[in-house]
Phi, psi and omega in degrees: 000161179293164181302131184275128180265114180240029184293340181270004177278157177297153186303321183297329179274322180297326177296322179293318180294323175298321178297318180298321181283310188282327184255311183276350175060038179284153180287164178300322180295318179297315180297319178300317180295316177300315183297314181292325177295316180292324177298316180294321180299314183282336169298318179296318179300312180295320181292313184291335180263007177057043179264008176228156179305143185300329184273008180284127175295139184306314183287355178253005181293128180273123182260011183298341180280350182295128178221181185295330180294319177292317182300325180296341181267353182284135183243172177297323178299323178300319182294318180291324175297322179295316180296324176295318176300318181297325180283312187280320185262323183263351178060034177286137177281177185297327180293317179294320180291324178297320178296320179296321178298319178295317180300316180294313184298318182287327178295315180288331174294319177299314181296327183279312189258333179266317182264343182057034180275336182240138178287326181220140180278109182290345182258013182305321184259013181295124179262146178267146175303141179289134179256125178294124182283126176220142182297126180307141182302133183211162175280147172285173178299317181293320178296322178297318178295318179298321180298315181291325182294333187271359183290127178208191179100177185291340178252031186306312184298317179295311184293322178295320180295319179300311180295322180296317179293320177301311188282339182257333187246349178066037182287150167282159180302313182296326180292318180295315181294334182274358181294137175251166173302322181287351178288338183264121176258098185289338180288319181255001181055052178232165179225128179267120184245135176258112184260205181298143180067022181059026178278131182266144173216152180256130178245131178277130184272131176275180185298323180297318180292317180298315179297315181295319179294316180299318180294322179288314182298333179292336182240004180301133180303143178238319183280132175074010180289126183276325177251081190295336182278341185293142177285306183261126186250138179275178179293340178271010178066028176243172174301133182295141183257163184304320181297320179297318179295318177301320179292323178297311181297316180300317181301312184281335172297317179294319182296328182271002179085015182250012188290337184254025185249010175081015180279144179224180176302315183294333178292336176292327175295316177297324179297313180301314182296316182294317180295320179295321182283312187280325182257326181267350180054042179285133178301142185298328179291322176291321179298321178301317180290321180296317183280343181076031177285141179283322182243141180298328182300330178294320182284330187293349175304325182289329180276314183299312184290320180297318178297322178294323178295322177297318179297315180297326180297317179289327178296331182275358177301129183298344178271005182281076177207152181296149178290156176301154182295336184272004177275000000 
């Protein structure tokens, strides 16, 4: 996303957002999410304490008056009341509320331990709503094959290569768009990917990826290319942008008959991970490295849920009942 402007936020929060960008190296999207969560939280504080005119619309509450003196009065109970408000009034699901809880907790941790503004962190014991674990939506193996089979058009080699890398390597959208020609090591059949926080990881390319890349590179535009280092080139001879890739994926999902099933670019990443784990029996630690997850717990969603599905499958066996007493 474009650079997020948070100049209208109170100074105490803008310093925190600057810290996230400059020190923690968080992405613009992450900073935007933290900022909007904190804005809603302090709108709630001002609203619940009647520090704004009664006729003020909640979404129009100005939080510029928030300072450290007000923050020092915020309690753990305030946070739980806010999460209740988010569920009952804002209709936020457990995942959205959990993210807000994390945003609040990390902000107060920063104020306590980094800024030394608070003697004690009131959010130390703040619990996040439990999120029901469900396997991220993904294409089946047959659906993935159908998607690849339907690729055609004047940019067939490029588009087929894009889909192949998504489905085989589990790339994020930003990672694919950021690939350079130099990212591909044809001698060792590897690909250098820059992920979240500018962390680099090496992905080994399988035969499908190597073939797709070779076919694309053979027809990749050379004359008049404005971003000569970019791997994937748009019709305007520039580095392909995320919106264009989303449109490409959407087009072929529709063409393959999968357009109305809720699949997106990110679902292709989930598809790659699921296929590697369930069909390729890839160890979860290796899967973590391939996907570029910072924490193992993020990757374990694929193992925990799949194991639960296996259990449910045996539970549904029609013979799953105690034997008669006379046996």
